[in-house]
C-alpha positions as CSV (number, residue, x, y, z in Angstrom):
1,X,-34.3,-57.0,-14.2
2,X,-31.0,-55.3,-13.4
3,X,-29.6,-55.4,-9.9
4,X,-27.6,-52.3,-9.0
5,X,-25.4,-53.0,-6.0
6,X,-25.1,-49.6,-4.3
7,X,-22.5,-47.6,-2.4
8,X,-23.4,-44.4,-0.6
9,X,-20.3,-42.4,0.2
10,X,-19.9,-39.8,3.1
11,X,-16.5,-38.5,4.2
12,X,-14.8,-41.4,2.3
13,X,-16.8,-44.1,4.0
14,X,-19.6,-46.4,2.9
15,X,-22.8,-45.5,4.8
16,X,-26.5,-46.2,4.7
17,X,-29.2,-43.7,5.6
18,X,-32.6,-44.4,7.2
19,X,-35.4,-42.4,5.8
20,X,-33.0,-39.8,4.4
21,X,-31.7,-38.9,7.8
22,X,-28.3,-37.4,6.9
23,X,-27.3,-36.9,10.6
24,X,-27.7,-40.6,11.5
25,X,-25.7,-42.6,9.0
26,X,-24.9,-46.2,9.5
27,X,-21.2,-46.6,8.8
28,X,-19.9,-49.7,7.2
29,X,-16.3,-50.5,7.9
30,X,-15.4,-51.7,4.4
31,X,-13.1,-50.5,1.7
32,X,-15.2,-48.7,-1.1
33,X,-12.9,-49.6,-3.9
34,X,-12.5,-53.3,-2.8
35,X,-16.3,-53.5,-2.3
36,X,-16.9,-52.3,-5.7
37,X,-14.5,-54.8,-7.2
38,X,-16.3,-57.5,-5.3
39,X,-19.6,-56.4,-6.7
40,X,-18.1,-56.7,-10.2
41,X,-16.6,-60.1,-9.5
42,X,-20.1,-61.3,-8.4
43,X,-21.5,-60.4,-11.8
44,X,-22.9,-57.0,-11.4
45,X,-23.8,-55.3,-14.7
46,X,-23.9,-51.9,-13.1
47,X,-22.8,-50.4,-9.9
48,X,-24.6,-47.4,-8.4
49,X,-22.7,-44.8,-6.4
50,X,-24.2,-41.9,-4.5
51,X,-22.0,-39.1,-3.2
52,X,-23.9,-37.9,-0.1
53,X,-21.4,-35.1,0.6
54,X,-22.0,-33.7,-2.9
55,X,-25.7,-34.2,-2.5
56,X,-25.9,-32.1,0.6
57,X,-23.4,-29.5,-0.8
58,X,-20.8,-30.2,1.9
59,X,-17.9,-31.4,-0.1
60,X,-17.5,-34.4,-2.3
61,X,-15.8,-37.8,-2.8
62,X,-14.6,-37.1,-6.3
63,X,-11.2,-38.7,-5.9
64,X,-12.6,-41.9,-4.4
65,X,-15.3,-42.1,-7.0
66,X,-12.7,-41.8,-9.7
67,X,-10.8,-44.7,-8.1
68,X,-14.0,-46.8,-8.0
69,X,-14.8,-46.1,-11.7
70,X,-11.2,-47.2,-12.7
71,X,-11.0,-50.2,-10.5
72,X,-14.6,-51.7,-10.8
73,X,-14.4,-52.8,-14.5
74,X,-18.2,-52.4,-14.5
75,X,-20.2,-49.3,-15.6
76,X,-20.9,-46.9,-12.8
77,X,-24.2,-45.0,-12.4
78,X,-23.4,-41.9,-10.3
79,X,-25.7,-39.7,-8.3
80,X,-25.3,-36.8,-5.8
81,X,-25.0,-33.1,-6.4
82,X,-25.4,-32.8,-10.1
83,X,-26.9,-29.3,-10.3
84,X,-25.0,-27.9,-13.3
85,X,-24.3,-28.8,-16.9
86,X,-20.5,-28.7,-16.2
87,X,-20.6,-31.2,-13.4
88,X,-22.7,-33.7,-15.4
89,X,-20.5,-33.4,-18.5
90,X,-17.3,-33.5,-16.4
91,X,-18.2,-36.9,-14.9
92,X,-19.4,-38.4,-18.2
93,X,-15.9,-37.4,-19.5
94,X,-14.3,-39.0,-16.5
95,X,-16.0,-42.3,-17.2
96,X,-19.3,-42.4,-15.4
97,X,-21.7,-44.7,-17.4
98,X,-24.7,-42.7,-16.2
99,X,-25.4,-39.6,-14.2
100,X,-28.5,-39.3,-11.9
101,X,-30.1,-35.9,-11.7
102,X,-32.7,-34.8,-9.1
103,X,-32.7,-31.2,-8.0
104,X,-31.7,-29.8,-11.4
105,X,-34.7,-31.4,-13.0
106,X,-37.1,-29.5,-10.7
107,X,-35.3,-26.2,-11.2
108,X,-34.4,-26.4,-14.8
109,X,-36.3,-29.1,-16.6
110,X,-35.3,-27.9,-20.0
111,X,-31.6,-28.4,-19.1
112,X,-32.4,-32.0,-18.2
113,X,-34.1,-32.5,-21.5
114,X,-31.2,-31.0,-23.3
115,X,-28.6,-33.2,-21.5
116,X,-30.7,-36.3,-22.1
117,X,-30.6,-35.6,-25.8
118,X,-26.9,-34.9,-25.8
119,X,-26.1,-38.0,-23.8
120,X,-28.5,-40.8,-24.9
121,X,-28.9,-43.5,-22.3
122,X,-26.7,-41.7,-19.8
123,X,-29.1,-39.5,-17.9
124,X,-31.3,-40.8,-15.2
125,X,-34.0,-38.9,-13.3
126,X,-34.2,-39.2,-9.6
127,X,-37.6,-38.9,-8.0
128,X,-37.4,-38.8,-4.2
129,X,-40.8,-38.8,-2.6
130,X,-41.8,-37.8,1.0
131,X,-45.4,-37.7,2.1
132,X,-46.6,-37.5,-1.4
133,X,-44.3,-34.7,-2.6
134,X,-41.1,-34.6,-4.7
135,X,-38.2,-33.7,-2.5
136,X,-35.1,-31.6,-3.8
137,X,-31.9,-30.1,-2.4
138,X,-30.6,-33.4,-0.9
139,X,-34.1,-34.4,0.5
140,X,-34.2,-31.1,2.5
141,X,-36.7,-29.1,0.4
142,X,-40.4,-30.1,-0.3
143,X,-41.4,-29.1,-3.9
144,X,-44.8,-28.2,-5.1
145,X,-44.7,-31.2,-7.5
146,X,-46.9,-34.3,-7.1
147,X,-44.8,-37.4,-8.2
148,X,-47.3,-38.6,-10.9
149,X,-47.4,-35.1,-12.6
150,X,-43.7,-34.8,-12.3
151,X,-42.7,-38.0,-14.1
152,X,-45.2,-37.3,-16.8
153,X,-43.6,-33.9,-17.5
154,X,-40.5,-35.8,-18.7
155,X,-42.1,-38.3,-21.0
156,X,-40.6,-36.5,-24.0
157,X,-37.0,-36.7,-22.6
158,X,-34.9,-39.7,-23.8
159,X,-33.9,-40.7,-20.3
160,X,-32.1,-43.9,-19.4
161,X,-34.5,-44.5,-16.6
162,X,-36.1,-43.0,-13.5
163,X,-35.0,-44.0,-9.9
164,X,-37.9,-43.8,-7.5
165,X,-37.3,-43.6,-3.7
166,X,-40.0,-43.4,-1.1
167,X,-38.0,-41.6,1.6
168,X,-40.8,-41.9,4.2
169,X,-40.7,-45.7,4.1
170,X,-38.1,-47.4,6.2
171,X,-36.4,-50.5,4.7
172,X,-38.5,-52.5,7.1
173,X,-41.7,-51.1,5.5
174,X,-40.9,-52.4,2.1
175,X,-44.5,-53.2,1.3
176,X,-45.6,-49.5,1.7
177,X,-42.6,-48.4,-0.3
178,X,-43.3,-50.9,-3.1
179,X,-46.9,-49.6,-3.3
180,X,-45.7,-46.0,-3.9
181,X,-43.1,-47.1,-6.5
182,X,-45.6,-49.5,-8.2
183,X,-48.1,-46.7,-8.6
184,X,-45.5,-44.3,-10.1
185,X,-44.1,-46.9,-12.5
186,X,-47.6,-47.1,-14.1
187,X,-47.5,-43.4,-14.9
188,X,-44.4,-43.4,-17.1
189,X,-43.0,-45.2,-20.1
190,X,-39.5,-44.9,-18.9
191,X,-38.0,-47.9,-17.2
192,X,-38.1,-47.5,-13.4
193,X,-35.5,-48.4,-11.0
194,X,-36.7,-49.0,-7.4
195,X,-34.8,-48.0,-4.4
196,X,-35.3,-48.9,-0.8
197,X,-37.5,-51.9,-1.3
198,X,-35.1,-54.8,-0.9
199,X,-34.1,-56.3,2.4
200,X,-34.2,-59.9,1.4
201,X,-33.9,-62.1,-1.6
202,X,-37.6,-62.6,-1.7
203,X,-38.1,-58.8,-2.3
204,X,-36.1,-59.2,-5.5
205,X,-38.5,-61.9,-6.6
206,X,-41.5,-59.7,-5.9
207,X,-40.2,-56.8,-7.9
208,X,-39.9,-58.9,-11.0
209,X,-43.7,-59.1,-11.2
210,X,-44.3,-55.3,-11.0
211,X,-44.9,-53.8,-14.4
212,X,-42.2,-51.4,-15.7
213,X,-39.8,-52.1,-12.9
214,X,-36.5,-52.6,-14.8
215,X,-34.1,-52.7,-11.9
216,X,-33.5,-52.1,-8.2
217,X,-30.8,-50.6,-6.1
218,X,-29.5,-52.7,-3.2
219,X,-27.1,-51.2,-0.7
220,X,-27.7,-51.8,3.0
221,X,-28.9,-55.4,2.5
222,X,-25.7,-56.3,0.6
223,X,-23.4,-54.7,3.2
224,X,-25.2,-56.4,6.0
225,X,-25.1,-59.7,4.1
226,X,-28.8,-60.2,4.3
227,X,-28.7,-60.5,0.5
228,X,-26.1,-62.4,-1.5
229,X,-25.4,-60.4,-4.7
230,X,-24.8,-63.3,-7.0
231,X,-28.1,-64.9,-5.9
232,X,-30.0,-61.6,-6.4
233,X,-28.5,-61.2,-9.9
234,X,-29.5,-64.7,-10.7
235,X,-33.1,-63.9,-9.6
236,X,-33.1,-60.8,-11.6
237,X,-32.2,-62.7,-14.7
238,X,-34.6,-65.6,-14.2
239,X,-37.7,-65.9,-16.2
240,X,-40.9,-64.9,-14.4
241,X,-43.6,-67.6,-13.9
242,X,-46.9,-67.2,-15.7
243,X,-49.5,-65.3,-13.6
244,X,-53.2,-66.2,-13.5
245,X,-55.7,-63.6,-14.7
246,X,-58.6,-63.0,-12.3
247,X,-61.8,-61.5,-13.4
C-alpha cells in the first residue's frame, strides 16, 4: 500500500481542513518546499498536493507547486481546480506525475475518459462524499450522483486510481469514514486511495486489510507529528498477516 504524504495549500501556507470547512483552516507554520523535501527523504514514493485556492476558484498556488515539484525529487500527485483540458495538460507538461480530477468528471465525463486514454496512469478521479452524495465545485455543490453509481460509470476509463473522501466524517471518526470508503472500494476495479482515515499508525495497519485499498493520503497526522512518515511507509510495505475465514 502506498502512503501519500499530503500538503494542502492555501495562500502559500500548509493547511488542514475539518469536514471540508474552507473558512476554518488549521494553519501549519512550516515551509511547504522543505516539508516536501522531508517527505521525500523519509522514503515517500509519491507526494500528494492539493491547491485549495484553485479548488475554490479563488486564485492558485502555481508558483509554489512548481517549486515543490522541482525540489521534491519524488513524483507529485496534484489536485485542485482541474476543470479544463488546458489546465490538466499544462500541469502534466510542468512535471506533475498525476492530476486529480473531481468536478470536471461530473460535468464532462467524456473529457475525463479521453484525458485518461491520452495520459495513461496519470489521471486520478476524486470522489468526495457528503451525506451519501458526490460533491463538486470545491465541496460546495451537491450533485445528483450516488457514489456507487458514479464510480461504476468510469469503469471503462484507464484511471490511475480513485481518491475517496468522506467529507462528513471528521478525522476523529475514522471508523465511520472507513466504512464509507470500504463500501465504495468494493464497487470498482480501479485501485482506491483513502483520504481522511488516518490519525495514527494503527489506522495504516487497518487499511491494509481492506480489499482494493491501494493507498492512503496522510496530511494532518504527519504535520501534527501523530504519525511518523517512515514508520507509516514501512507499515504500508509490510506483508499482511493471514486472516481466518469465518463461516
